[in-house]
N, C-alpha and C positions, 0 to 999 in steps of 0.2 A: 504494500500500500504506500502511495506517495504522500509526502507532506504537502505537496502543492495542490491548492484548490483549483477547481475548474473555473476559468475565466475567459471572457471573449477577447481580452486584451493580450497582446504579445509584448512581453517586457524585454528590454527597456523600451519605453515609448513616451512621446510627448503627451502630457495630460494637463488640462486646465482644471484648477481647483478654484471654486467660487465660494466666497464667504460674505454673508450679509449681516449687517448689524447697525446699531445707532452710530451716526457720524459724530463721535465725541471721543475725547481722551486718546487721540492719535490711533484711531482704529486700524489704519493701514499698517502702522508700525507693529502693533500687537499681532496682527495676522502674519506679518512677515516673520516675526520671531517664532511664532508657533510652528510655522511650516519649515523654517530654516533649521529647526532642531532635528528634522527628519531628512532635510535636503541641504547638506552643507554647502553645496555649490550654488545655491539660490542667491541671486543678486537682486537688489531693489529694482533694477530695470526690468526684471522678469514679472513685476507686478503692475497692474493697472487698476484704477479706481474710478467708479462712477457714483455720483451722488443722486439721490432721488430728487424728483421735481420740487419737493418741499424742503429739501436740504436736511431732513431729519435722519435719513438712513443713507448708508453707503454700501456698495458692492465692490469687493476687491477680488480680482482674478489673478491667480499665480499660475504661470505657465511653467511646469516642471518637467524634468525627465524622470518619469516614474520607473523604479527598478523592480518593484514587486507589488502584488496585491496586499501583502502584509504592511508594506510601507504606506500605501494609500489608506488602509484601514487605520493605522496608527495616527496619520495626519488628521483624518476625519474625527477620530475619537478625541484628540487633543482640541480641535476646533470646537467640537460639541461641548466638551467639558469645561471650556475656558470661561464661560459666563459672559464673554464679550461677543461671541458670534451667536446670532439668533438662528441662522440656518446656513447650511453649507451644501454644495452640490459638486 
């Protein structure tokens, strides 16, 4: 039995991670640090941010080179557990 789970992705691959939250307290920097813990080669230039029309919320997209499903799961777990990110895709 293999430790690898079945996935539609072939690793390594480019993968966009989106995080949504309130646009306060340097949201983009917090998301950057959470993802960088799992993707050491991540640069700030790999992130883009859009604000909601009312300016209350922000969406940050990080374009990463994903190495495994376990890595993606760990990133999403940290984003979810952070209390800063309201939703991630």
